[in-house]
A tleap script that builds the chain and sets N, CA, C and O, in Angstrom:
source leaprc.protein.ff14SB
mol = sequence {
  NMET ASN VAL ILE ALA LYS ILE ASP ILE SER
  SER PRO THR GLY ARG LYS ILE VAL ARG GLU
  LEU GLU LYS HIE LYS LYS VAL VAL LYS ILE
  THR TYR PRO GLU THR ASN GLU ILE PRO LEU
  ASP ALA VAL SER ILE GLU PHE GLY ILE GLU
  GLU PHE TRP GLY HIE LEU GLU LYS LYS PHE
  GLY PHE ASP LEU ARG THR TYR GLU GLU CASN
}
set mol.1.N position { 101.718 -42.040 -21.943 }
set mol.1.CA position { 100.677 -42.491 -22.897 }
set mol.1.C position { 99.534 -41.067 -22.829 }
set mol.1.O position { 99.339 -40.355 -21.844 }
set mol.2.N position { 98.763 -40.920 -24.463 }
set mol.2.CA position { 98.131 -39.622 -24.731 }
set mol.2.C position { 97.216 -40.627 -25.087 }
set mol.2.O position { 97.398 -41.822 -25.323 }
set mol.3.N position { 95.972 -39.781 -25.083 }
set mol.3.CA position { 94.783 -40.322 -25.862 }
set mol.3.C position { 94.381 -39.047 -25.728 }
set mol.3.O position { 94.542 -38.209 -24.841 }
set mol.4.N position { 93.531 -39.046 -27.325 }
set mol.4.CA position { 92.790 -38.869 -28.303 }
set mol.4.C position { 90.889 -38.623 -28.421 }
set mol.4.O position { 90.287 -39.225 -29.310 }
set mol.5.N position { 90.148 -37.736 -27.476 }
set mol.5.CA position { 88.694 -37.591 -27.787 }
set mol.5.C position { 88.412 -36.889 -28.650 }
set mol.5.O position { 89.443 -36.378 -29.086 }
set mol.6.N position { 87.579 -36.570 -29.153 }
set mol.6.CA position { 86.659 -36.073 -29.629 }
set mol.6.C position { 85.296 -36.046 -28.988 }
set mol.6.O position { 84.502 -36.983 -28.910 }
set mol.7.N position { 85.143 -34.666 -28.490 }
set mol.7.CA position { 83.466 -34.593 -27.562 }
set mol.7.C position { 82.639 -33.311 -28.216 }
set mol.7.O position { 82.953 -32.156 -28.502 }
set mol.8.N position { 81.235 -34.221 -28.325 }
set mol.8.CA position { 80.393 -33.171 -29.041 }
set mol.8.C position { 79.379 -32.539 -28.181 }
set mol.8.O position { 78.363 -32.901 -27.589 }
set mol.9.N position { 80.463 -30.786 -28.445 }
set mol.9.CA position { 79.903 -29.845 -27.161 }
set mol.9.C position { 78.523 -29.121 -27.728 }
set mol.9.O position { 78.080 -28.093 -27.214 }
set mol.10.N position { 77.957 -29.727 -28.752 }
set mol.10.CA position { 76.720 -28.813 -28.510 }
set mol.10.C position { 75.509 -29.882 -27.674 }
set mol.10.O position { 74.363 -29.618 -28.039 }
set mol.11.N position { 75.562 -30.533 -27.078 }
set mol.11.CA position { 74.685 -30.725 -26.140 }
set mol.11.C position { 75.980 -30.792 -24.632 }
set mol.11.O position { 77.192 -30.972 -24.513 }
set mol.12.N position { 74.505 -30.457 -23.496 }
set mol.12.CA position { 74.929 -30.318 -22.180 }
set mol.12.C position { 75.375 -31.259 -21.749 }
set mol.12.O position { 75.689 -31.028 -20.582 }
set mol.13.N position { 75.677 -32.585 -22.122 }
set mol.13.CA position { 76.620 -33.241 -21.407 }
set mol.13.C position { 78.024 -32.950 -22.015 }
set mol.13.O position { 79.007 -32.905 -21.275 }
set mol.14.N position { 78.145 -32.712 -23.632 }
set mol.14.CA position { 79.289 -33.114 -23.932 }
set mol.14.C position { 80.467 -32.054 -23.767 }
set mol.14.O position { 81.654 -32.108 -24.090 }
set mol.15.N position { 79.396 -30.675 -22.895 }
set mol.15.CA position { 79.618 -29.374 -22.488 }
set mol.15.C position { 80.092 -29.503 -21.515 }
set mol.15.O position { 81.252 -29.181 -21.261 }
set mol.16.N position { 78.900 -30.259 -20.355 }
set mol.16.CA position { 79.909 -30.588 -19.338 }
set mol.16.C position { 81.722 -31.187 -18.530 }
set mol.16.O position { 82.552 -30.802 -17.706 }
set mol.17.N position { 81.374 -32.764 -19.852 }
set mol.17.CA position { 82.563 -33.346 -19.949 }
set mol.17.C position { 83.485 -31.991 -20.049 }
set mol.17.O position { 84.016 -31.548 -19.030 }
set mol.18.N position { 83.683 -31.226 -21.578 }
set mol.18.CA position { 85.151 -30.056 -21.260 }
set mol.18.C position { 85.233 -29.372 -20.459 }
set mol.18.O position { 86.320 -28.851 -20.209 }
set mol.19.N position { 83.546 -28.956 -19.367 }
set mol.19.CA position { 84.437 -27.916 -18.445 }
set mol.19.C position { 85.229 -28.826 -17.003 }
set mol.19.O position { 86.191 -28.342 -16.408 }
set mol.20.N position { 84.639 -30.119 -16.647 }
set mol.20.CA position { 85.405 -30.953 -16.098 }
set mol.20.C position { 86.852 -31.050 -16.611 }
set mol.20.O position { 87.631 -31.238 -15.676 }
set mol.21.N position { 87.517 -30.969 -17.959 }
set mol.21.CA position { 88.401 -31.612 -18.040 }
set mol.21.C position { 89.245 -30.609 -18.022 }
set mol.21.O position { 90.388 -30.847 -17.633 }
set mol.22.N position { 88.900 -29.301 -18.422 }
set mol.22.CA position { 89.292 -28.006 -17.960 }
set mol.22.C position { 89.653 -27.717 -16.690 }
set mol.22.O position { 90.533 -26.862 -16.586 }
set mol.23.N position { 89.235 -28.176 -15.718 }
set mol.23.CA position { 89.722 -28.353 -14.444 }
set mol.23.C position { 90.606 -28.508 -14.612 }
set mol.23.O position { 91.160 -27.558 -14.059 }
set mol.24.N position { 91.874 -29.535 -15.358 }
set mol.24.CA position { 92.890 -30.305 -14.942 }
set mol.24.C position { 93.935 -29.760 -15.628 }
set mol.24.O position { 94.729 -30.537 -16.158 }
set mol.25.N position { 94.135 -28.312 -15.748 }
set mol.25.CA position { 94.946 -27.981 -16.427 }
set mol.25.C position { 96.333 -28.699 -16.677 }
set mol.25.O position { 96.756 -28.911 -17.814 }
set mol.26.N position { 97.138 -29.126 -15.301 }
set mol.26.CA position { 98.499 -29.499 -15.874 }
set mol.26.C position { 98.451 -31.257 -16.568 }
set mol.26.O position { 99.392 -31.573 -17.296 }
set mol.27.N position { 97.694 -31.970 -16.379 }
set mol.27.CA position { 97.562 -33.029 -17.051 }
set mol.27.C position { 96.698 -33.399 -18.674 }
set mol.27.O position { 96.792 -34.485 -19.245 }
set mol.28.N position { 95.720 -31.974 -19.284 }
set mol.28.CA position { 95.241 -31.725 -19.698 }
set mol.28.C position { 94.801 -30.571 -21.004 }
set mol.28.O position { 94.295 -29.454 -20.899 }
set mol.29.N position { 95.243 -31.387 -22.310 }
set mol.29.CA position { 95.693 -30.031 -23.107 }
set mol.29.C position { 94.916 -30.001 -24.470 }
set mol.29.O position { 95.310 -30.411 -25.562 }
set mol.30.N position { 92.985 -29.060 -23.949 }
set mol.30.CA position { 92.293 -28.397 -24.851 }
set mol.30.C position { 92.618 -28.063 -26.125 }
set mol.30.O position { 93.471 -27.177 -26.164 }
set mol.31.N position { 92.183 -28.518 -27.357 }
set mol.31.CA position { 92.226 -27.773 -28.493 }
set mol.31.C position { 91.014 -27.565 -29.751 }
set mol.31.O position { 90.760 -28.605 -30.359 }
set mol.32.N position { 90.581 -26.857 -29.999 }
set mol.32.CA position { 89.656 -26.688 -30.664 }
set mol.32.C position { 90.314 -26.397 -32.445 }
set mol.32.O position { 91.294 -25.899 -33.000 }
set mol.33.N position { 89.294 -26.943 -32.715 }
set mol.33.CA position { 89.719 -26.512 -34.181 }
set mol.33.C position { 88.945 -25.693 -35.124 }
set mol.33.O position { 87.755 -25.542 -35.401 }
set mol.34.N position { 90.676 -24.973 -35.713 }
set mol.34.CA position { 89.730 -24.081 -36.515 }
set mol.34.C position { 89.054 -24.289 -37.656 }
set mol.34.O position { 89.196 -25.187 -38.486 }
set mol.35.N position { 87.926 -22.920 -37.615 }
set mol.35.CA position { 87.006 -22.966 -38.333 }
set mol.35.C position { 86.902 -21.744 -39.353 }
set mol.35.O position { 86.403 -20.796 -38.746 }
set mol.36.N position { 87.146 -21.459 -40.488 }
set mol.36.CA position { 87.124 -20.087 -41.524 }
set mol.36.C position { 85.001 -20.562 -42.181 }
set mol.36.O position { 84.479 -20.005 -43.147 }
set mol.37.N position { 84.567 -21.222 -41.643 }
set mol.37.CA position { 83.505 -21.379 -41.835 }
set mol.37.C position { 81.986 -20.944 -41.723 }
set mol.37.O position { 81.290 -21.815 -41.202 }
set mol.38.N position { 81.268 -19.706 -42.122 }
set mol.38.CA position { 79.913 -19.399 -41.687 }
set mol.38.C position { 78.774 -20.453 -42.253 }
set mol.38.O position { 78.440 -20.987 -43.310 }
set mol.39.N position { 78.330 -20.396 -40.626 }
set mol.39.CA position { 77.657 -21.048 -40.539 }
set mol.39.C position { 76.366 -20.909 -41.023 }
set mol.39.O position { 75.704 -19.881 -40.875 }
set mol.40.N position { 75.731 -22.567 -41.977 }
set mol.40.CA position { 74.432 -21.916 -42.498 }
set mol.40.C position { 72.967 -21.342 -42.026 }
set mol.40.O position { 71.967 -20.838 -42.537 }
set mol.41.N position { 73.388 -21.675 -40.915 }
set mol.41.CA position { 72.133 -20.632 -40.306 }
set mol.41.C position { 72.880 -19.580 -39.928 }
set mol.41.O position { 72.309 -19.150 -38.925 }
set mol.42.N position { 74.037 -18.766 -40.195 }
set mol.42.CA position { 74.479 -17.996 -39.858 }
set mol.42.C position { 73.796 -16.511 -40.179 }
set mol.42.O position { 73.965 -16.104 -41.329 }
set mol.43.N position { 73.086 -15.719 -39.324 }
set mol.43.CA position { 72.743 -14.399 -39.962 }
set mol.43.C position { 73.421 -13.038 -40.184 }
set mol.43.O position { 74.234 -12.660 -39.340 }
set mol.44.N position { 73.149 -12.268 -41.260 }
set mol.44.CA position { 74.064 -10.890 -41.237 }
set mol.44.C position { 74.043 -10.125 -39.837 }
set mol.44.O position { 73.295 -10.233 -38.866 }
set mol.45.N position { 75.316 -9.185 -40.138 }
set mol.45.CA position { 75.192 -8.437 -38.620 }
set mol.45.C position { 74.086 -7.501 -38.649 }
set mol.45.O position { 73.309 -7.322 -37.710 }
set mol.46.N position { 74.058 -7.054 -39.498 }
set mol.46.CA position { 73.373 -5.739 -40.075 }
set mol.46.C position { 71.438 -6.595 -39.286 }
set mol.46.O position { 70.470 -5.975 -38.845 }
set mol.47.N position { 71.566 -7.580 -39.386 }
set mol.47.CA position { 70.475 -8.273 -39.230 }
set mol.47.C position { 69.649 -8.317 -37.750 }
set mol.47.O position { 68.534 -8.165 -37.252 }
set mol.48.N position { 71.528 -8.747 -37.330 }
set mol.48.CA position { 70.612 -9.124 -36.190 }
set mol.48.C position { 70.472 -8.185 -35.087 }
set mol.48.O position { 69.798 -8.218 -34.057 }
set mol.49.N position { 71.896 -6.709 -35.939 }
set mol.49.CA position { 70.996 -4.940 -34.560 }
set mol.49.C position { 69.695 -4.810 -34.898 }
set mol.49.O position { 68.831 -4.700 -34.028 }
set mol.50.N position { 69.448 -4.809 -36.044 }
set mol.50.CA position { 67.974 -4.545 -36.161 }
set mol.50.C position { 66.917 -5.392 -34.704 }
set mol.50.O position { 66.352 -4.946 -33.706 }
set mol.51.N position { 67.090 -6.821 -35.323 }
set mol.51.CA position { 66.666 -7.804 -34.247 }
set mol.51.C position { 66.748 -7.549 -33.021 }
set mol.51.O position { 65.692 -7.485 -32.391 }
set mol.52.N position { 68.070 -7.322 -32.302 }
set mol.52.CA position { 68.282 -6.274 -31.458 }
set mol.52.C position { 67.102 -4.846 -30.672 }
set mol.52.O position { 66.374 -4.784 -29.681 }
set mol.53.N position { 67.447 -3.993 -31.691 }
set mol.53.CA position { 66.369 -3.290 -31.104 }
set mol.53.C position { 64.769 -3.749 -31.299 }
set mol.53.O position { 64.003 -3.657 -30.340 }
set mol.54.N position { 64.400 -4.151 -32.346 }
set mol.54.CA position { 63.326 -4.535 -32.079 }
set mol.54.C position { 62.915 -5.934 -30.853 }
set mol.54.O position { 61.967 -6.688 -30.636 }
set mol.55.N position { 64.032 -5.718 -30.398 }
set mol.55.CA position { 63.483 -6.327 -29.175 }
set mol.55.C position { 63.441 -5.452 -27.855 }
set mol.55.O position { 62.551 -5.535 -27.009 }
set mol.56.N position { 64.475 -4.645 -27.802 }
set mol.56.CA position { 64.335 -3.592 -26.677 }
set mol.56.C position { 62.989 -3.086 -27.310 }
set mol.56.O position { 62.012 -3.294 -26.591 }
set mol.57.N position { 62.759 -2.517 -28.408 }
set mol.57.CA position { 61.327 -1.362 -28.818 }
set mol.57.C position { 60.459 -2.512 -28.339 }
set mol.57.O position { 59.841 -1.921 -27.455 }
set mol.58.N position { 59.969 -3.825 -28.324 }
set mol.58.CA position { 58.667 -4.807 -27.911 }
set mol.58.C position { 58.829 -4.210 -26.095 }
set mol.58.O position { 57.841 -3.612 -25.669 }
set mol.59.N position { 60.118 -4.401 -25.050 }
set mol.59.CA position { 60.405 -4.600 -24.345 }
set mol.59.C position { 59.846 -2.735 -23.763 }
set mol.59.O position { 58.907 -2.518 -22.996 }
set mol.60.N position { 60.423 -2.044 -24.175 }
set mol.60.CA position { 59.984 -0.505 -23.297 }
set mol.60.C position { 59.400 0.145 -23.908 }
set mol.60.O position { 59.123 1.299 -23.582 }
set mol.61.N position { 58.895 -0.636 -25.412 }
set mol.61.CA position { 57.513 -0.123 -25.932 }
set mol.61.C position { 57.914 1.640 -26.952 }
set mol.61.O position { 57.112 2.409 -27.484 }
set mol.62.N position { 59.264 1.711 -26.874 }
set mol.62.CA position { 59.254 2.259 -27.819 }
set mol.62.C position { 60.510 2.918 -27.937 }
set mol.62.O position { 61.166 3.041 -26.903 }
set mol.63.N position { 61.193 3.587 -29.536 }
set mol.63.CA position { 62.347 2.965 -30.087 }
set mol.63.C position { 62.985 4.066 -29.076 }
set mol.63.O position { 62.599 5.142 -28.619 }
set mol.64.N position { 64.535 3.002 -28.914 }
set mol.64.CA position { 65.422 3.899 -27.778 }
set mol.64.C position { 66.469 4.948 -28.795 }
set mol.64.O position { 66.908 6.089 -28.651 }
set mol.65.N position { 66.596 3.848 -29.919 }
set mol.65.CA position { 67.815 4.933 -30.612 }
set mol.65.C position { 66.903 6.306 -31.273 }
set mol.65.O position { 67.641 7.033 -31.937 }
set mol.66.N position { 65.788 6.672 -31.225 }
set mol.66.CA position { 65.057 7.958 -30.941 }
set mol.66.C position { 65.322 8.679 -30.031 }
set mol.66.O position { 65.611 9.850 -30.277 }
set mol.67.N position { 65.299 8.066 -28.328 }
set mol.67.CA position { 65.781 8.545 -27.470 }
set mol.67.C position { 66.546 9.572 -27.051 }
set mol.67.O position { 67.726 9.281 -26.858 }
set mol.68.N position { 66.031 11.363 -26.732 }
set mol.68.CA position { 67.144 11.680 -26.359 }
set mol.68.C position { 67.036 11.897 -23.942 }
set mol.68.O position { 66.225 11.812 -23.020 }
set mol.69.N position { 68.749 12.236 -24.253 }
set mol.69.CA position { 68.414 12.671 -23.086 }
set mol.69.C position { 68.740 14.428 -22.550 }
set mol.69.O position { 69.698 15.129 -22.873 }
set mol.70.N position { 67.614 14.768 -21.675 }
set mol.70.CA position { 67.376 16.203 -21.501 }
set mol.70.C position { 68.300 16.239 -20.402 }
set mol.70.O position { 68.517 17.298 -19.812 }
savepdb mol mol.pdb
quit
């Protein structure tokens, strides 16, 4: 007998349940739906990289991209 369950993994409780199920590999098979959609709140890779460099600059006080090792 099989059971199909839909678990919302956007919440901590849902992720905890999935982690517990993943421990039982002999009896549990988990499949994740394939999606080719880009989330509405996604940022471009260029924006993400610039944001990353900005955080590093705030942390270290200078632009690491201009750092030259002697």
